[in-house]
N, C-alpha and C positions, 0 to 999 in steps of 0.2 A: 265565373261565380258558381255555376253548377258543379263543375269538376272539383272546385275547392271544397264543396260540401258533400262530396262522395257520390255524386250523381254521374252515371256513365253518359258521356256525350259523344255523339257520332258527327263527324264533319265529312263533307264531300267536297273535294277540291278538284277542279279541272282547270288546268292552265296551259295555254300554248307556249308560255315563256319559261324556259328552263331555270332562269335566275329567280323566279318567284317561288318555286317549290321549296328550296332550302330555307328561305326566310319564313314561310308559312309553318313549316315543320318546327323550326326552332322556337317560334312564338308559342306553339302548342305544347312543347315539351317542358317549358318552364314550370317546374314543380309538379308535373303531372306524369302519369304513365302514358306512354304513347305507343300505339300499335298501328303499323301500316299494313293495309290489305291491298294487294294489287290484283286486279282482275283483267285477264287478257282474252280478247276475242279476235277473230279474223275481221278484216275490214268488211267483208260481205255480211257477217253476222251483225256488226254494228249498224250497217246500213239498214238491214232487215228490222232491227229492234228500235230504230229511231223514229218515233211517231211524228216529230216535227219536220223530218226530211232534211235536217242540217247537213248530213253527209252527202246526200245527193246534190244539194245546192252547192256545196264546196267543190265537189267533183266537176260540176258544170261550170265552175268559175264565177259563181255568184257571191 
């Protein structure tokens, strides 16, 4: 609704499943301008920036 009315909308998607991403993108593109921004960091930097400790837990097998 916001995009249809000219409002810029930002979405953040994180999915561990490759098959989910194309469906998400296609649903957003319908009638809208779509721009994808990819940000890449080293695993060490992701661990350092993660306040919830999710990366450390995953690496520990939790």
